[in-house]
N, C-alpha and C positions, 0 to 999 in steps of 0.2 A: 305293452309298456308305454307309459306316457312321458311327457317331458319332465314330470316331477319324480319319476322313479329314481331312487337313490343308490342303485347298485347296478352293476353290469349284468347282462342276461345273455345266455347262450340257448337259443331255441331252434327246434327242428320242426318243419312243417312239410307233409307229403304234398306233392303236386302231381295230379293226374289229368286225364282227359276223359270226356264222356264217350261211351262206346259199349263194347260187350266185355263182360267179365266171365271167366271160364270156371266151370265146376266139373267135378268128376267123382266116380266111385269105383273101388276095386281097380284102381289104375287107369280108369277111363276118365277123360275130360269132356265136359260138355259145356257149351256156351249158354250163358244166362244174360239177361239184361243187366247192364252195369248200374249200380246205384250211384248216389251223389258223390262218392269218393273216387269214381273212375274205375278203369279196368284193373283186374288183379287175377292171379291164379291161386285157387284154393284146392287142396287135395283132401278128398274125403276118405276117411279111414274105413276099413272093412266093417267096423262096428256101426258105421253110419254117422259118427260124430264128426264135427268140424274142428280142426286144430286152429289155433291162433294164427292170424295172418302175419307174415314176417314184416316188420317195419322197414320203411325205406331207409337205407344207410344214409346217415347225415353226411353232407359234404365236409371235407377237411377245411377248417378255418385257419388261415394264417394268423401269425401274431399281429395284434392291432394295438398300438400303444401311442400315447402322447407323453409329455413330460410331467407325469403324475407327481413325482417326488421333488420337482422344482429344482433340479440341479443343472438345467440348461442342456441336458442331453436326453435322448430317447434310448432306453436300455431295457433289459429284462427286470430291472428293479422297479420299473414303472407299472408292472402288471397288477400289483396289489392295490385294490381300491380304485382302479381306473374309471369305474363307472359311478364313482361318488365324487362329491366336491365338498370339502370342509376347509375351515380357515387354515388347518395345518397341512392338508394334502389335497392335491387336485390340480389338473392342467389349467394353464392360463393362456389367454389370447389377447393380442393388442387390438384396440380400436384403431383401425387403419385410417386415421384422419389427416395425415400429412399429404404433401404433394411432391413426391420424390422427383418427378421430371418436370415440375413447374408447368404442367399442362393446363392448369385451371385458369379460365379467363377472369380478368378483373373488370372488364367492360365487354359490351357486345361488339359484333363485327363493325358496326357503324360508329363505335366510340361512345355510345350511350351508356350511362351508368346502370349496372344490374341492381335489382332490388336487393334488400338485405337478405332475403330468403334465397335468392338465386346465387348470389355471391358466395354464401356460406355453404351451399349444397354440394359444391365440388370439392373432392378430395380422392385419395387413392382407392378408398372403398366404394366410391360412386361408379366405378367401372369394373369390368370383369377381366382386367388385364393386370399382369404383374409388371409394374412400371420400373424395370431395371433392378440392378443388384440391391440397391438400398430398400426397395420395396419388397423384394424377396426376403430380406432380413427381418421385415416386419411381420412375416407370417409365422404363426405358431407351428412347430414341427409335429407332425403326426406320421407314423410309419406303419405300413403293412409289410410284415416280414416276408422274406423269400420262403416259399413253400413248394419245393420241386415236386412233391407227391400229390398235388392236386390233380384230379382226374381230367381227362380230355373233355372239352366242352364246358368246363367249370367257368363261371363268370361271377362278377360281384358288382354291387353298387355301393357307393359311400355317399351318405347325405345326412344332414341335420334332420331331426324330427320335424314334421310339418309345422308344429306350433312355433318353432324357432327358426325355420328356414330363411325367413326374410332378414334375420338379424346377422347371419354369418354367410361366408362364401368359402367354398372348398376348392383348392387347386391340387392337380396331380402333375407330376413330372412325366412328360411324354416326349420322346425324341429330343431330350435335352432341354425342353422348355416346360415352364409351369403354366398349365392351362386350366381354366375354370371347369369344373365338373357340374354338369346339370344334374339334378336330383335322380333322374332315372338312367343316367349314362352309365354304360357297363365297362368294367375293367376286364380285359381279356384273360384267357388262361395263361398266356405267356407272361402277361404283366404280373399275375398272382404268383407264378413260378419264380420270377426273379425278384419280386418285391416291388413296392411302390412307395415313392416318396410323396408325401402330401403336405400341404400347408393350409392353415386356416386363418382367416381374418375376421375379426368382428367388424361390422359396418358402422358401429356407433358405440357410445358409452350408454350406460343405463341412464335414462332420463326420468322415467316414471316406472317404478317397480310394479305397478298394476298392469302395465303393458308389456313389460319384459324385465325379468329379474337378473338378466346377464348370463343365465345358464343356457348352454346348448349341448344337447346329446347328439353325438355323431355316431351313426349306425353303419356298420359294415355288414351287408347282407350277401352271403355266398350262395349260389344256386348251381346244382348239378344234377342231371338225370332225374328230374322230377321232384327234387326235394331241396330245401334251403335251410340254412342256418345263419344266425346272426350273432354279432358281438358289438359292444358299444363302449364308448368312452365319454366322459363328461368334461366339458371345458367351461370356464367362466371368463367373461371379459374383465380386463384389468381396470381398476378404478381411476378416476381423475384424482391426481394428488397435487395439492397446492404447494408451491415452494415456501420455505420459511426463512427467517432473517439470519440464521446462522450459516447459510449457504453463501459462498463468496459471490459477489457481483461479477457478472460476465460483461454485461452492457448496461450502463446507467443511461436512461433515455430521458431526453428533454424535448419540449415542444419547438417545432420549427413553425414559426408564425408567418413565414413568407411563402409557404406552399400550401395549397388547398389539397385535401384528400382526393378530390376529383381529378386533379391534374396527374397525380401519380397513378390513379386507376386507369387513366386513359393513355398511359404509356410514357409519361415524361420521365426521362432519364434522371435517376435520383440516387445520390451517394450519401447515405446516412452518416458517414464519417466526416463529410465536408461541413465545416462550420458556417452556418448562415449568418448574414449580417444581423446583429441584434436590432430589433425594431420596437420592442416593448420597454416601458420604463423599468429600469433596474435589471434588465436582462443580461447586459454585459457583466455586471457585478456578480450576478447569480451564476452564470457560466464560469466566470473566473474562479470563484470559490469552490464550486463543484470540482473543477480540474485540479486545484490545489489539494483538495481533500482526497481525491482518487490517487493522486500521486503519493500522498502520505500513506495511503492504505496499501501501496504497492500494486496498484491496478492501473497499468499504463494505457489500456485500451482507450481510444478516444471517446468523448461523449457521443452517444448514438442519437442522432436527430430523427424526429418522428413528425411528419407533416400533420398539423392540426388546423391550419388556417385561422389561428387565433385562440384556440381553446387551450388555456394554460394548464388545465387540471389533468395532467397525464395519468395520475394514479387512478382516476375515475373512469378511464377508458377501457381497461382490461386488467385481467389478473393472470400471472404466469403460473403454469402448472405443467404436469407431465404425466405419462403412463409408462409403466415398465413391466416386463416379463423376465423370467430367469434366463441368464446366459451362462455358458460354461465358466468353470473356475470361480464360481461365486460372484460373478458379475451380473449386471442388469443390461437388458437391451431396452432403450427408452425412445419414446417419441415426445418431443416438447409440445405443449398445448397451450395456446393463447386463448383465454376465455373472455369474450367480449362482455362488457358491462350490460346488464338488463335494464339500464336506465332509459325508459321511454320518455323523450324530451317533451316537456309541455310547450305547446305553441308551434313547434316545428315538426313533430311526428306525424307521419302519414302511414297508410297501410303498406306502402311500398318501402318506406324509409322510416321505420319506427324508432330506431336506436340512434344513439349519439353519433353524429356524423363523423367526428374525428376518430372514433374507434374503428372505422372502416379501413383506415390506412394499414391496419394489421394485415389485411389480405394481400395487397401488392408488396408490402414491405417485409413481412415476417413469414407469411405462409411459404412453404417450400419443402425441400428435402429435410426430413427429420423434424418439421414443425407444422402443426396444424392449427387452425383457428376455428373455434366453435362459438355458438351463441345459444342462449336459452332465455326466453322471455314469454310473458303472457300477452298475446296480441290483443286481448280484450281491454288492455289498459290504454291502448291508443285512443286518444280523444277524451279520456276520463279526466274530470276536474281534479281527481286525487293526485294525479301526476304532478300538479303544480305545488302541492303541499307536502306530499310524501314521496315523490319519485326519487329524490336524492338518496333515500335509503338503499336503492338498488345499485348505486354506484360502487365500483369495485374498491374504491377507497374505504369503504365500510366493511371490508373483509380483510382479515389477517390470518396468521397461523401461529398458534402456540407451538414453540419448538418441541423436539422430541422429549418425552418424559415418561415416567411410570407413576401411576397413582392407583392405590387400592387394588393392587395385583394386576392391573391392566397396563400393558406396555404400549406406548404410542411411538414407534420408531420414526415416523415422519410427522409427528405432531398432531395437533387438532386444529381444525378450522375454527376461527372465532369471528363473529360478526355482530353488528349492532342491530337490534330490533326488540320490540316488546311484545310481539305476538299479536298485536293489533294492526292498525293502519300504519303505524310508525315502524315499518318493517320492510325488508326487501321483497322483490318479486317472489311470490310463493312457489312458482314453478321452478325458479332458480334454486332456492334453498332446498326444495324437495329433490332436485337432481343431486345436490351435494350430499344430502343425507342418504340417497339411494346408493351411493358408491359403497357404503358399508365400512368405510375406513375414514380416519381423520374425523371421527364423530363430531359434527358441528355443534358449537356451543354459542348460544345467543347471550349477549349482554345488552341491557336496556340502554339505548342512547337517544331516547326520545326527548331528553333534556337538552340536547345540543341542537343548535340552529340548523347545521348542515346534517346532523345525525350520523356522523361518521366515527367509527371507532378509532381511527388514527388520530383524532383530535386530542386524545389523552392517554394513548397506550401504544407502546412499541417494545421490541425485544432486542437485546444485544448479547453477544457471547460474554461469559464471565468465568472467573476462576472460582467456581464453587461446585458443590456436589451435582447440581443440575446441568452445569455447563452454560447457563444463561440466567439472565434476570429480566424482569419486566421493568420497563422505564414508564413510570406513571406520573401524570400531571397531579400536582398537589396544590390546589388553590389555598388551602390553609397556610402552607409554607410561604407561598407568594405574599399573602397578607401579613404574615408574621415578619417577613424581611422588611416590608414597607413600614410596619409599625416600629421595628427596631431603628430604622433610619429617623423616623420622626422623634422617637424618644431620645435619640442622640443629638437632636437639634438640627436635623437636616430635612425637615418637613417641607421647606420652601424649595427644594431641588425639583427640577422638572421630572415628571414621571417617565417621559420618553426621552432618551438621551441620543444625541447624534442624528436626529432627523429634524428637518425644518418643521416649524410649528404648523405651517399650512398643510403639511402632509400627515398630520395626525388627526385623530377623531375629535379631540378636545384641545385645541391650541392653548397652551399656557397652563394646562393642568399640572399641579404639583403633587408631590408625595402626600402632603397633608390633605389636599383637595381630593386625591384618589380615595384616601381612607374615609372621606365624608360622602363620596359620591354614592347615591343610593343604588344605582344600577350596578355598580361594582360590588357593593355589599350584598345585594340580592344575588348577583351572579356567583359570588363566592359560595354563598349557601346552597344554591341550586346545584353547582358543579360538585361541591363536596358531597352532597347527598347522592348524586348519581354515581360518582366515582367510588364512594364507599360501598354502594350496592354492587357495582361491577367487581370490586375486590372480594366481596363476600362470596360471589358466585365463583370466582377463580380459586378461592380457598377451598370451597366445597367440592368443586368439580375437578380441579387440577392440583390440589394440595399446596398451593402457593403459601409461603410464610413470609413474614417480614424480611427474612434473610434473602428472599428471592425477589424483592421489590426494591427498586431504586426510585425514590421520590424526588422529583424536580419541580422547582417553583413554577407557578402558573398564576395568571390573573384573568379571570372570566368576567365578562360583562353581559348583563341581561339585555336582550335585544329589545328595541322599541318597535313594536309591530302594529299595523293598522288594527283598529277595533273590528271585531268580527273575523279576524284571521284565526283559523282553527288551531293554530299551534302557538299558544301563548306561554310565557315563563320559560323561554329557551335562551341559551347562552352561546357566546363565541369567545374565543381567545382575544383579550384586549391587547396584550403584548404577545410577540411570537411565542408559540408553544414549543418548548424544548422537547416534549415527548413526541412531536410530530417531525421526527428525523428519519434518516436512512442508516441502517446498519450495513456496512460494506461486507460483513462476514469475515473480515480479516483484522479485526481489532480497532477499527476506526468508525466513529459515529458522526454522520453529517447532520449537524444541528443548526437551527436558524439562529442568527445573531439576536440577542435578547433585547437590546436597546432599553434596558431597564436603568433605573437611577444608579448613579456612581457613589462608591464609598469615598472616604476621605483620601484614600491612596489612589483613587482613580479607577478602581476596578468596578466592573459591572456587577451589581450585587446578585442578580439572577444567574449570570454566567459563572461567577465564583461558586455559588451554591451548587450548580449543575455539575461542575467539574469535580467538586468535592464529593458529591454523591456517587459519581461514576468511578472515582479514583481507585476504589478497592476492587473493581471488576476486572481491571487490565484493559478496559476500553478507553481509547483516547478520542478526544472531541476535535473535529474540524468544523469551525464555525463558518456558516454560509449566509451571506447577506441576501435576504429575501424580502425586505420590507416593501420596497416599491414594486417588486416583480409579482409577489403573490400575497404577502400578508395584508397589505393595505389596498386590497382589490375587492370590489363588489360589496355585498352586504356582510359577509362574514369572513372572507379571505381564506387563506390556507398557508401552509408552510412547506418546508423542503420535501417532505414525503408526498404531500398533495400534488406538488408541481414536477415530480419526477415518476419514473417507473423503472423497473429493473428486471432484466432476465438474468438468472443466477446460474452459476456452474452446477451441472448435474453430476459431476464426476464422483462426488463422495456421498451420494445418496445411500440410505439404508433400505433394504428390501421392505416394502410396505407389507408384504404378506407375512411378516413376522409379528405383526400387531396381534396382541393377545386379546381375546374376547373377555 
């Protein structure tokens, strides 16, 4: 039976030794040369005919079970179908990628930085030790039932099949401790008579289904008096599950520009709750408004500071995810997983340090008990010119999650991954998206974002809870609405008002630009057309693939500008938000949406025309807006800038997750 067998097997095989075999007639026995099956006694009847040889008695096999029915317990109910694995039934195991005793080094003994590969290689699955009670809880329960009737001298082995052995590790309880079992290591007669508690860990997620599909067959082979029998169970590793925006924020993270990642890696004491001195333009106002928004959302936890050494784009460093298996009473046992961005940085990437440097702070700051940090990227991209033009598509700001929904008979209890890419060069690292697809759940959905300068999906799309049948709506940038609002102001005689309100002219892209001037500005006109076409295409995909209707979409005003790029640059006709994009915000998961201050033109009563329209659009959802000042800190920065979502990251509460294994195919 190979690794792809779909059912349990119970087999018996005679075991003998070379030597003499005995024959006889009329009650006489005489020795003959033994054949290939070893020695045996045959009785020859008086007629001279030979009777059938009695088969060796199969050894008694104890009950061998895992949590096949996914109720968090191992019982007799798990016997049925234990050698199979389907979406509805079959045992699960955790990828044991956390660091429960915080034993993993962040630097070498001399304080030198570890390479990206070395720092990521350490986790609880990297050793053959159960690292404390928390690590014990991460093992999938497997039981060999007590069988007092096994004969003297009976022994057994438990091991994964050879094809999957490198992907799992089996532990057995011996003398009160869980110890790793080598593939040929034997369980004694006494152990079989009293029963054996086993635990199984997966050593990683599925990365490439051509190398491993996540399945492991665990074989119990019992041997006694020259014969053996076996039983088996099938387990599959739990998938990587991305968090979604309906989950309440546990930690909202912002960049600490005063501390370098290397300092923390080398052991500098660091308190993420301590507020660093603001050093970037607009940082104090940004932090102040985030704090006010969290208070309004009923989230008193302090802002969580993350050492970046000057990299403001927190959302592009990593994505928060988790893995889980069933626990008793309908609960889940989870491990949080931080997934580093696969963004190979142009100009700074080396073979040792290919990925974004600020994302390394996840190892000393976040890796620990109950939390692992993983990475997946194609090393062939290091040194490629394409990273200069297309590398940003691999940033984790280009990944989101459609919240839970049902469409065309398929239920997505933990939602679907959504990301920006067009299947060509304007797409994320192919090994990264292959890993996501290989999980088999949250079926990833690509939306073409090649029309955006930075290429990130969060430039025009986010999600908030809502009082509707779905329980959520998509917040979508609407460039047509933005232009319509400006046209309305001009028609009312206010075309001479500044396009950007409340910001010194010197800190704007076009000092002195008015509403009327914006309506005549060719790059804004073209930007509106390009963005409208791109967003309409994305919405068509969401309608077809997720069933979104206009009732599920909240349109907020936006103003996009076509970027002026050098001749010969391979990406022409791309756009960026000219005013802060309201769709680029953060859902707290508790009814408050952190949105960037719009700084759009004012109406006659002094209201921001874009802010008023955004509040009106969200009013029916039950979501309240907390405005965050981000113009200086993130919007008016670099070539394209970014907003609140780009400049923050979040770890969300896992308490209310739904079992991913209830997703219907």
